C-alpha positions in Angstrom: -11.0 19.5 -24.6 -7.2 19.0 -25.2 -5.9 16.1 -22.6 -3.2 19.3 -21.8 -6.3 21.7 -20.9 -8.4 19.2 -19.2 -5.5 18.3 -16.9 -5.4 21.9 -15.6 -9.3 22.2 -15.3 -10.9 21.1 -11.2 -13.2 18.0 -12.3 -16.0 18.5 -10.8 -17.5 14.4 -11.1 -16.3 11.7 -8.7 -13.0 10.1 -9.4 -12.6 6.3 -9.2 -9.2 4.8 -7.3 -8.0 1.6 -8.1 -5.2 -0.4 -5.7 -3.8 -3.4 -5.5 -1.4 -4.2 -2.9 1.8 -6.3 -2.2 -0.4 -8.7 -0.9 -1.5 -9.3 -4.1 -4.8 -10.7 -2.4 -7.6 -8.4 -4.3 -8.4 -5.5 -6.8 -9.7 -2.5 -4.7 -11.9 0.1 -6.3 -13.6 3.4 -4.6 -15.8 6.2 -5.9 -14.4 9.6 -4.0 -16.1 13.0 -4.4 -14.0 15.7 -4.1 -16.4 18.7 -4.1 -16.3 19.3 -0.4 -13.6 20.4 2.3 -13.1 16.8 3.2 -13.0 13.9 0.2 -15.6 11.7 0.7 -15.3 7.8 0.2 -19.0 6.9 -2.1 -18.2 3.3 -2.8 -16.2 0.4 -2.6 -15.8 -2.6 -4.7 -13.3 -5.3 -4.4 -12.4 -8.5 -6.3 -10.3 -11.3 -5.6 -6.8 -11.8 -7.2 -6.7 -15.7 -6.3 -6.2 -17.6 -9.3 -3.7 -14.7 -10.8 -1.8 -14.7 -7.2 0.8 -17.3 -8.2 1.6 -15.9 -11.8 2.3 -12.7 -10.3 3.9 -14.2 -6.9 6.0 -15.8 -9.6 6.9 -12.5 -11.2 7.6 -10.3 -8.4 10.4 -13.3 -7.1 11.7 -13.5 -10.7 10.4 -17.3 -11.3 8.6 -18.5 -14.5 5.3 -19.1 -12.3 3.1 -22.3 -12.4 0.9 -21.8 -15.6 3.9 -20.9 -17.6 6.1 -23.9 -18.0 6.1 -23.6 -21.3 6.4 -19.0 -21.7 9.6 -17.4 -20.8 9.4 -14.7 -18.3 8.6 -11.8 -20.6 5.5 -13.5 -22.2 4.3 -14.2 -18.6 4.7 -10.2 -18.0 3.1 -9.3 -21.2 -0.1 -11.7 -20.6 -0.4 -10.7 -16.6 -0.3 -7.2 -17.9 -3.9 -7.5 -19.9 -5.0 -9.9 -17.2 -4.6 -7.4 -14.7 -5.9 -4.9 -16.3 -9.3 -7.0 -17.7 -9.5 -7.6 -13.4 -9.4 -3.8 -12.5 -11.8 -2.7 -15.7 -14.5 -6.1 -14.1 -13.8 -4.1 -10.4 -14.2 -0.7 -11.9 -17.6 -2.0 -14.4 -19.2 -3.3 -11.0 -18.3 -0.3 -8.9 -20.5 1.8 -11.1 -23.0 -1.2 -11.6 -23.7 -1.0 -8.1 -24.0 2.8 -7.8 -26.4 3.0 -10.3 -23.7 5.0 -12.6 -22.2 5.0 -16.5 -18.5 6.2 -17.3 -19.6 9.8 -18.4 -20.3 10.1 -14.8 -16.7 9.6 -13.9 -14.1 12.2 -14.2 -11.0 9.9 -14.2 -9.6 6.4 -13.1 -6.4 6.9 -10.7 -4.7 3.3 -11.2 -2.0 1.7 -9.5 -1.8 -1.3 -11.0 0.4 -4.5 -9.6 3.6 -3.7 -8.3 5.5 -7.0 -9.4 9.3 -5.5 -8.6 10.5 -2.2 -6.7 14.3 -1.4 -6.8 14.9 2.0 -5.5 18.1 0.8 -4.0 20.1 -0.7 -7.3 22.5 1.0 -9.1 20.1 1.6 -11.8 16.9 2.0 -9.3 13.6 1.4 -11.2 10.2 0.5 -10.0 7.0 -1.8 -11.9 3.4 -2.0 -12.1 1.3 -3.7 -14.0 -2.3 -3.5 -15.5 -2.2 -1.9 -18.8 -4.2 1.3 -18.8 -4.7 1.3 -22.4 -6.9 -2.1 -22.1 -8.9 -0.5 -18.9 -9.6 3.2 -20.7 -10.7 0.5 -23.9 -12.8 -1.5 -21.5 -14.2 1.4 -19.2 -14.6 4.3 -21.2 -13.4 6.4 -18.8 -10.0 7.8 -18.5 -7.4 6.2 -16.9 -4.3 8.0 -15.2 -1.4 5.7 -14.0 2.0 5.1 -13.9 3.0 7.5 -10.9 5.6 5.9 -9.1 8.2 6.5 -11.9 8.5 9.9 -12.2 9.4 10.4 -8.7 11.8 8.1 -8.9 13.3 9.7 -12.2 13.8 12.6 -10.5 15.8 11.1 -7.9 13.1 9.4 -5.4 12.3 6.3 -4.1 8.9 6.3 -5.6 8.0 5.2 -2.5 5.3 5.9 -0.5 3.2 8.3 -2.5 0.2 8.0 -0.1 1.3 10.6 2.5 0.4 13.4 0.7 -3.4 12.0 0.3 -3.0 10.6 3.8 -3.1 14.6 5.2 -5.6 15.1 2.8 -8.1 12.3 3.6 -7.5 12.5 7.4 -6.3 15.8 8.6 -7.8 18.0 11.1 -8.8 21.7 11.4 -7.0 21.5 14.6 -3.3 23.8 14.0 -1.6 21.6 16.3 -2.7 18.6 15.9 0.1 15.7 14.8 -1.4 12.7 13.0 0.2 9.1 12.4 -1.1 7.3 9.6 -0.4 3.5 9.3 -1.5 1.3 6.3 -1.0 -2.1 6.9 -0.9 -4.0 3.5 1.7 -6.5 2.8 4.4 -4.2 3.3 3.9 -1.4 6.4 4.4 2.2 5.4 3.4 5.5 7.7 2.9 9.3 7.1 3.5 11.8 9.6 2.5 14.8 9.4 2.8 17.7 12.2 2.6 21.0 12.4 4.8 23.2 10.4 7.2 20.5 9.8 7.8 18.8 6.5 5.4 15.4 5.6 7.5 12.0 6.6 6.6 9.2 5.5 8.4 5.7 4.5 8.2 2.0 4.6 8.9 0.2 8.2 9.0 -3.5 6.6 6.9 -6.7 7.0 3.1 -5.9 7.4 1.1 -8.9 6.2 3.5 -10.3 3.4 5.6 -12.5 5.7 2.7 -13.9 7.9 0.9 -14.2 4.4 3.7 -16.5 2.7 3.7 -18.5 6.1 0.6 -19.6 6.7 0.2 -20.2 2.7 3.0 -22.5 3.2 2.0 -24.6 6.0 -1.5 -24.4 5.7 -2.5 -23.2 2.0 -4.3 -20.3 3.3 -3.6 -17.1 1.9 -4.1 -14.9 5.2 -4.3 -15.8 8.4 -7.7 -14.8 9.0 -8.0 -12.6 12.4 -4.7 -14.0 13.4 -6.2 -16.8 15.0 -3.3 -19.3 13.7 -0.8 -16.7 15.5 -2.5 -16.4 18.9 -2.3 -20.0 18.8 1.6 -19.9 19.2 3.9 -18.8 21.7 6.1 -15.6 20.4 10.1 -17.0 20.2 11.9 -14.0 21.2 15.6 -15.5 20.1 13.9 -15.9 16.6 12.5 -12.3 16.8 16.0 -10.9 17.7 17.4 -12.2 14.8 15.2 -10.9 12.8 15.3 -7.6 14.4 19.1 -7.2 13.3 17.9 -6.5 9.4 19.7 -3.8 8.6 16.5 -1.7 7.0 14.8 -1.3 10.1 17.6 0.7 11.5 17.9 2.9 7.9 16.9 6.4 8.0 14.1 7.5 6.0 13.8 8.0 3.1 13.6 4.3 2.3 10.9 1.9 1.0 10.9 -1.8 0.8 8.6 -4.9 -1.4 8.0 -8.2 -1.5 11.3 -9.0 -3.6 12.8 -8.7 -0.4 10.9 -9.6 2.8 9.9 -12.8 1.8 10.2 -16.2 2.9 13.8 -16.5 1.4 14.9 -13.8 3.9 13.1 -15.3 6.5 14.8 -18.6 6.1 18.4 -16.6 5.6 17.6 -13.8 8.8 16.3 -16.8 11.1 19.2 -19.2 10.5 19.7 -23.3 11.1 16.8 -24.5 13.2 13.8 -22.0 11.6 12.0 -25.4 10.4 12.5 -26.9 13.8 10.0 -24.8 15.6 6.5 -25.2 15.5 5.3 -23.1 12.3 2.2 -21.4 14.9 5.5 -20.1 17.0 7.0 -18.7 14.0 3.3 -16.8 13.0 3.4 -15.6 16.0 6.8 -14.3 16.0 6.2 -12.5 12.7 2.9 -11.0 13.7 5.4 -9.4 16.9 7.9 -8.2 14.2 5.1 -6.1 12.5 4.3 -4.8 15.6 7.4 -3.9 16.9 9.7 -2.5 14.0 6.3 0.0 13.2 6.6 0.9 16.8 10.0 1.1 16.9 10.2 3.9 13.6 7.1 5.8 14.6 9.1 6.3 18.1 10.5 9.3 17.7 7.1 11.3 17.1 5.1 9.2 19.4 7.3 10.3 22.7 8.7 13.7 21.4 5.2 15.3 21.4 3.5 16.7 24.6 0.2 16.3 23.1 -0.4 12.6 22.1 -0.7 12.2 18.5 -3.6 10.8 16.3 -2.5 7.4 15.1 -4.7 5.7 12.5 -4.4 2.3 11.1 -5.2 1.6 7.8 -4.9 -1.7 5.5 -5.6 -5.5 5.4 -3.9 -5.9 8.5 -6.3 -3.3 10.2 -8.8 -6.3 9.9 -6.5 -8.4 12.0 -7.5 -8.2 15.5 -4.3 -10.1 16.9 -2.1 -7.6 15.2 -4.0 -4.7 15.8 -3.9 -5.2 19.7 -0.2 -5.8 19.7 0.3 -2.9 18.0 -1.5 -0.5 20.4 0.0 -2.2 23.3 3.9 -1.8 21.6 2.5 2.0 21.3 1.3 2.3 24.4 4.3 1.0 25.9 6.2 3.6 25.0 3.5 6.5 25.1 0.3 5.6 27.1 -3.2 7.1 26.3 -2.0 7.7 22.5 -5.5 7.6 20.7 -5.3 5.2 18.0 -8.1 4.4 16.0 -9.1 2.4 12.8 -9.6 4.1 9.9 -13.4 3.8 9.7 -13.4 5.7 12.4 -12.8 8.5 9.7 -15.4 7.4 7.5 -12.8 5.6 5.5 -13.1 1.5 5.1 -9.5 0.2 6.0 -9.5 -1.1 2.4 -10.5 2.2 0.8 -7.5 4.1 1.9 -5.0 3.3 -0.2 -7.4 3.9 -3.4 -8.6 6.8 -2.3 -5.0 7.8 -2.2 -4.8 7.0 -5.9 -8.0 9.0 -6.7 -6.7 11.6 -5.4 -3.3 11.6 -6.9 -5.0 11.6 -10.3 -7.3 14.7 -9.7 -3.6 16.4 -8.7 -2.9 15.1 -12.3 -5.9 16.7 -13.6 -5.2 19.6 -11.7 -1.3 20.1 -12.9 -0.3 20.2 -9.4 2.7 18.1 -8.1 1.4 14.3 -6.0 5.0 13.7 -4.5 6.5 14.6 -1.3 10.0 15.4 -2.0 10.4 14.9 2.0 9.0 11.7 1.8 10.5 9.9 -0.9 13.5 12.1 -1.6 13.3 13.2 -4.8 14.4 16.5 -6.3 11.2 18.4 -6.0 7.7 18.5 -6.5 6.7 16.6 -9.7 3.0 15.7 -11.5 2.6 12.0 -11.5 0.9 10.2 -13.6 0.6 9.6 -17.3 -2.7 10.3 -19.2 -4.8 7.8 -21.0 -7.8 8.6 -22.8 -11.0 7.1 -23.3 
């Protein structure tokens, strides 16, 4: 069967979705069954990127990286492309072993890769994800569908966020009048708003974990603030928060997307002004946590307060495992709209770490079906497009 014919054949076997987010902390792979009315995540596996993270972060910031003293950035880029692919392959193979499966049991891998640069607003827009799909197909023996973002961008879109159509499939109910707001708290926060009889809405709201992760790494050499304990030990600095909230991105209309190449410690230093380093660092951490909660709540406010019935709000992503952040998000939303139902994606049967990788399994399925994966109302693209490229095993 040719690859072209295979693309239009409904896959009967499960798919694997693979995601490495803007936090650059781990590769997540999940096995998803699409044979029933509602997709079902069968299993999940994760592998750390801690050893690769310094070089990945350096690439994202346009630097050479700690292990590249004798290499230029193009050499580093090429090698990290293959190293990330090796880690993704390892994660997929371990997932298969855990489930007692072989390559032939899987229809395809939908691989997002690791974003190292996302520039939708440049005069020549581009986005770049690494994790060579040729290497992944070779090492796993499974066809790979990858490079999802660039086709949307070529069609005039932001190339992000791509997960809102999948959110509607993963979390939508059979209730005809339900409004769903799905929130992914990764390095960057993105939201999906699915309303009855309305075009799908989705956009990035700004930082979720990326600034908090970078700040605690600078001061305590920890990759993230476990359970938000360090932030909880600090005090909110309202003057600092007000300065950070002046960022124009927060007030731009959607469609819009961003990344760690914009929201990073350089942005924090510039936006905060003089005196940032005179503040207790735990107070800055507490303020960064409030920044995530407040920018998110402000972004979804029009939909939260406009409905006669409260929308269903679902939280996912690594930040959903931070109880301090979740509690502040809840309190901020409830201040606007009391009794709004807010839950973690776990309550809908999908682990918070699995939602985005499940979305890329769905995007791979769309490719195999020959159907569009983007939502032009979300990304601003000129129309629906089949996303991704096919790399046979």
